[in-house]
C-alpha positions as CSV (number, residue, x, y, z in Angstrom):
1,M,39.7,21.5,120.6
2,A,40.5,18.4,118.5
3,L,36.9,17.7,117.5
4,P,36.3,21.1,115.7
5,F,39.6,20.7,113.9
6,L,38.6,17.2,112.8
7,L,35.2,18.5,111.5
8,L,37.1,21.3,109.6
9,L,39.1,18.7,107.8
10,L,36.0,16.7,107.0
11,W,34.4,19.7,105.4
12,F,37.5,20.6,103.3
13,P,39.1,17.3,102.3
14,L,40.3,18.1,98.8
15,A,43.6,19.9,99.0
16,E,44.3,21.6,102.3
17,S,46.8,18.9,103.4
18,K,49.0,19.9,100.4
19,L,48.9,23.6,101.3
20,N,51.4,25.2,103.7
21,V,52.5,28.7,104.8
22,D,56.1,28.0,103.6
23,Y,55.1,26.8,100.1
24,Y,57.2,29.4,98.2
25,N,60.2,29.7,100.6
26,K,62.5,27.9,98.2
27,T,60.9,28.5,94.8
28,C,60.1,32.2,95.3
29,P,61.5,33.5,98.6
30,Q,60.7,37.1,97.7
31,F,56.9,36.3,97.4
32,L,55.6,37.9,100.6
33,E,58.0,40.8,100.4
34,T,57.0,41.6,96.9
35,M,53.3,41.2,97.7
36,G,53.7,43.6,100.7
37,R,55.3,46.3,98.5
38,V,52.7,46.1,95.7
39,I,49.8,46.0,98.2
40,T,51.1,49.0,100.2
41,D,51.6,51.1,97.1
42,K,48.2,50.3,95.7
43,Q,46.3,50.8,99.0
44,L,48.0,54.2,99.7
45,S,47.1,55.4,96.2
46,T,43.6,54.0,96.2
47,P,42.2,53.5,99.8
48,T,39.2,51.5,98.5
49,T,41.4,48.7,97.4
50,A,41.2,46.8,100.7
51,A,37.4,46.4,100.6
52,G,37.5,45.7,96.9
53,S,40.1,42.9,97.2
54,L,38.3,41.3,100.1
55,R,35.1,41.3,98.1
56,L,36.9,39.9,95.1
57,F,38.3,37.1,97.2
58,F,34.9,36.2,98.6
59,H,33.2,36.1,95.2
60,D,35.9,33.9,93.9
61,C,35.9,31.4,96.7
62,M,32.2,31.0,97.0
63,V,32.0,29.8,93.4
64,G,33.9,26.5,93.0
65,G,36.5,27.4,95.6
66,C,39.5,29.8,95.9
67,D,40.9,29.2,92.4
68,A,41.1,32.6,90.7
69,S,38.3,31.6,88.3
70,L,36.8,35.1,88.8
71,L,39.8,36.7,87.1
72,I,39.3,35.2,83.7
73,T,38.2,37.5,80.9
74,T,35.4,36.4,78.7
75,N,36.4,35.4,75.1
76,A,34.6,34.4,72.0
77,F,34.2,30.9,73.2
78,N,33.2,31.4,76.8
79,K,31.4,33.9,79.0
80,A,33.4,33.9,82.2
81,E,32.4,34.4,85.9
82,R,33.3,38.0,86.1
83,D,30.6,38.8,83.6
84,A,27.8,37.2,85.6
85,E,25.3,39.7,86.8
86,L,26.3,39.4,90.5
87,D,30.0,40.1,89.6
88,R,29.7,43.0,87.3
89,S,29.9,45.6,90.1
90,L,33.2,44.2,91.4
91,P,35.8,47.1,91.5
92,G,38.5,47.4,88.9
93,D,41.1,48.4,91.5
94,A,40.9,44.9,93.0
95,F,41.6,43.3,89.7
96,D,44.4,45.9,89.0
97,L,46.1,44.9,92.3
98,V,46.3,41.3,91.3
99,I,47.6,42.2,87.8
100,R,50.3,44.4,89.4
101,A,51.4,41.7,91.9
102,K,51.4,38.9,89.2
103,T,53.5,41.1,86.9
104,A,56.1,41.8,89.7
105,L,56.3,38.1,90.7
106,E,56.6,36.9,87.1
107,L,59.7,39.0,86.7
108,Q,61.2,37.5,89.8
109,C,60.1,33.9,89.7
110,P,58.2,33.2,86.4
111,G,55.6,30.4,86.4
112,I,55.7,29.8,90.1
113,V,53.1,31.8,92.0
114,S,49.4,31.2,91.3
115,C,46.9,34.0,90.9
116,A,44.8,32.2,93.5
117,D,47.5,32.5,96.1
118,I,48.0,36.2,95.2
119,M,44.3,36.8,95.9
120,A,44.4,35.0,99.2
121,V,47.5,36.9,100.5
122,A,46.2,40.2,99.2
123,A,42.9,39.9,101.1
124,R,44.7,39.0,104.3
125,D,47.4,41.7,104.1
126,L,44.9,44.4,103.2
127,V,42.6,43.5,106.1
128,T,45.5,43.7,108.4
129,M,46.7,47.0,106.9
130,V,43.4,48.7,107.6
131,G,43.3,47.6,111.2
132,G,41.9,44.0,111.1
133,P,43.3,40.8,112.3
134,H,46.3,38.9,110.9
135,Y,45.8,35.2,110.2
136,K,47.8,32.4,108.5
137,V,47.3,31.8,104.8
138,R,48.3,28.4,103.6
139,L,49.8,28.5,100.1
140,G,50.0,26.2,97.1
141,R,46.7,26.7,95.4
142,K,46.5,26.2,91.6
143,D,44.5,28.3,89.3
144,S,41.2,27.0,87.9
145,L,40.9,25.5,84.4
146,V,37.3,26.6,84.1
147,S,35.4,29.9,84.5
148,R,31.7,30.1,83.6
149,A,29.2,32.9,84.3
150,S,26.5,30.3,84.5
151,D,28.1,28.8,87.6
152,V,27.7,31.9,89.7
153,E,23.9,32.0,90.4
154,G,23.0,30.6,93.8
155,H,26.5,30.9,95.2
156,I,26.7,34.7,95.9
157,A,24.4,36.4,98.3
158,S,22.6,39.5,96.9
159,P,21.7,42.5,99.1
160,N,18.0,41.7,99.2
161,M,18.2,37.9,99.6
162,T,16.4,36.5,102.6
163,L,18.4,35.4,105.6
164,D,17.1,31.9,105.2
165,K,18.6,31.7,101.8
166,I,21.9,33.3,102.9
167,I,22.3,30.9,105.8
168,S,21.5,27.9,103.6
169,M,24.1,29.1,101.0
170,F,26.8,29.4,103.6
171,E,25.9,26.1,105.1
172,S,26.3,24.5,101.7
173,K,30.0,25.7,101.9
174,G,30.5,24.2,105.3
175,L,30.1,27.5,107.1
176,N,27.8,27.8,110.1
177,V,25.6,30.7,111.2
178,Q,28.3,32.2,113.5
179,E,30.9,32.1,110.7
180,M,28.4,33.7,108.3
181,V,27.9,36.6,110.8
182,A,31.6,37.0,111.3
183,L,32.3,37.0,107.6
184,S,29.6,39.6,107.1
185,G,31.7,41.9,109.2
186,A,33.8,42.4,106.1
187,H,31.2,45.1,105.4
188,T,32.9,47.2,108.1
189,I,34.9,48.6,105.1
190,G,33.8,49.4,101.6
191,F,30.7,50.8,100.0
192,S,27.6,49.8,98.1
193,H,25.8,51.4,95.1
194,C,22.5,53.0,95.7
195,S,20.8,50.4,93.5
196,E,21.6,47.8,96.1
197,F,19.5,49.4,98.8
198,S,17.2,51.8,97.0
199,N,14.1,49.7,97.8
200,R,14.7,50.4,101.5
201,I,14.5,54.2,101.1
202,Y,12.1,54.8,98.2
203,N,8.4,53.8,98.6
204,F,9.2,50.9,100.9
205,S,5.6,50.2,101.5
206,K,2.1,51.7,101.3
207,T,2.5,53.0,104.9
208,S,6.2,53.9,105.0
209,Q,8.7,55.7,102.6
210,Y,11.6,54.0,104.5
211,D,12.3,50.5,105.8
212,P,11.1,50.8,109.4
213,S,14.2,48.9,110.6
214,M,16.4,51.8,109.5
215,N,17.3,54.7,111.7
216,P,15.0,57.5,110.3
217,K,17.7,60.2,110.1
218,Y,20.0,57.7,108.4
219,A,17.3,56.8,105.9
220,E,16.6,60.4,105.2
221,G,20.3,61.1,104.5
222,L,20.5,58.1,102.1
223,W,17.3,59.3,100.4
224,K,19.0,62.6,99.6
225,L,22.3,61.0,98.6
226,C,20.7,58.7,96.2
227,T,18.1,61.0,94.6
228,N,19.7,60.7,91.1
229,Y,21.0,57.1,91.4
230,T,19.1,55.9,88.3
231,K,20.9,58.4,86.1
232,D,24.2,58.5,88.0
233,T,24.7,54.7,88.6
234,G,28.0,55.3,90.3
235,V,26.4,57.0,93.4
236,S,27.2,54.9,96.5
237,A,27.3,54.9,100.3
238,F,29.8,53.5,102.8
239,N,28.7,50.2,104.3
240,D,29.9,51.5,107.7
241,V,28.8,55.2,108.1
242,M,30.8,55.7,111.2
243,T,34.3,54.3,110.5
244,P,34.3,53.4,106.8
245,G,38.0,53.1,106.2
246,K,38.8,51.1,109.4
247,F,38.4,47.4,109.9
248,D,36.7,47.2,113.3
249,N,33.5,46.0,115.0
250,M,31.6,49.2,114.3
251,Y,29.5,47.4,111.7
252,Y,27.8,45.4,114.4
253,L,27.2,48.5,116.6
254,N,25.6,50.1,113.5
255,L,23.3,47.1,113.0
256,Q,22.1,47.5,116.6
257,R,21.3,51.2,115.9
258,G,19.4,50.7,112.7
259,L,22.4,51.9,110.6
260,G,22.9,48.8,108.5
261,L,23.0,49.8,104.8
262,L,21.9,46.5,103.2
263,A,18.7,44.7,104.1
264,S,20.5,41.4,104.4
265,D,22.8,42.9,107.0
266,Q,20.2,44.7,109.0
267,A,18.1,41.5,109.2
268,M,20.9,39.8,111.3
269,A,20.3,42.3,114.2
270,S,16.8,40.9,114.9
271,D,16.8,37.3,113.7
272,P,17.1,35.0,116.7
273,R,19.7,32.8,114.9
274,T,22.1,35.7,114.2
275,K,21.3,38.3,116.8
276,P,23.4,36.7,119.6
277,F,26.5,36.9,117.4
278,V,25.8,40.4,116.3
279,D,25.5,41.4,120.0
280,L,28.6,39.5,120.9
281,Y,30.8,41.1,118.2
282,A,29.3,44.6,118.9
283,K,30.4,44.2,122.5
284,N,33.7,42.5,122.0
285,Q,35.9,43.4,119.0
286,T,38.5,40.7,120.0
287,A,35.8,38.1,119.7
288,F,34.9,39.4,116.2
289,F,38.5,39.5,115.1
290,N,39.2,35.9,116.3
291,A,36.0,34.6,114.6
292,F,36.7,36.5,111.4
293,A,40.3,35.2,111.2
294,H,39.1,31.6,111.8
295,A,36.4,31.9,109.2
296,M,38.7,33.4,106.6
297,E,41.2,30.6,107.1
298,K,38.4,28.2,106.6
299,V,37.1,29.9,103.5
300,S,40.6,30.2,102.0
301,I,41.0,26.4,101.7
302,Y,37.5,25.8,100.3
303,M,37.8,23.5,97.2
304,T,41.3,24.6,96.5
305,K,43.0,22.9,93.5
306,T,46.4,21.3,93.6
307,G,48.4,19.1,91.2
308,K,46.8,18.5,87.8
309,K,43.4,19.9,89.0
310,G,44.7,23.4,88.2
311,E,47.6,25.3,86.7
312,V,49.8,28.3,87.4
313,R,48.6,30.9,84.9
314,H,51.1,33.0,83.0
315,R,48.5,35.8,83.1
316,C,45.7,36.0,85.7
317,D,43.0,37.0,83.2
318,A,43.6,34.1,80.8
319,F,44.0,30.4,80.9
320,N,47.3,29.0,79.6
321,S,45.3,27.3,76.9
322,I,42.3,28.6,74.9
323,Q,38.9,27.5,76.3
324,T,36.3,26.4,73.8
325,G,33.2,25.5,75.8
326,E,34.2,22.4,77.8
327,T,37.4,21.8,75.9
328,K,40.8,23.3,75.8
329,T,43.2,23.8,72.9
330,T,46.9,24.8,73.4
331,A,47.5,28.4,72.9
């Protein structure tokens, strides 16, 4: 077991050694309790928060590391990450959760807890709350000093991206094929807008209305659901048609049955590089949970900032100083 752990350290050398699960025990002992209260209230009032927060966390970490750069609001000097094309559909409820948690924590221990740590703990706690595995989250991340929309392209997978490109993208982050398949299991909760899979159900080819890899009845149901999606852009479908609100291994069973919503997901059920892991996780939920937890721990320490490489923001949507292109001026 020592070799895989050593390889993990080689892939993530920057800051994980400074992170630890007890980071706030003395400086903000109420941290986890406060997070738990805010998260529970938000999830109960808005059940889609879990999927949204998990997606927000992934999108943040895949671009320059887990540093809350995605939370920054665009200003007159800088177009921030969240306004990149691939991030515009991120749900407002996920951003709202972070704001609520940060506000509560600033009242208790001002200037102590980073927005990046809030995002990491929120993703973990919400996964657990909806039935998924619990895993350790090491703390002590600092928030980024930069957020640029131009940095996003090439780091976030799109629904119709080829599996070759997705595998290559994950490998560039130090994540292998098995870890990619496990992390894709996050789609066991949440939903996707019709525009993200419309090419699979409308005039797919000269010989087929639907993508032939889809279950015909499933494709027909989606066709009816999304009929007016170009006018009503909010129309969406659950990623997991069977148990959409529960974090389980049903996502992989769906792929085996042609019930994968996104083309990039369904492709994993037939590609020889990914199929063995899809089949394993469809058969064994414990194996999926263990793999997902391991991969999430690995993702959560990717390119984290510590010390002077980052800051603890006063507000999660704004730097502590004004950004002017590549420079900063004190606010």
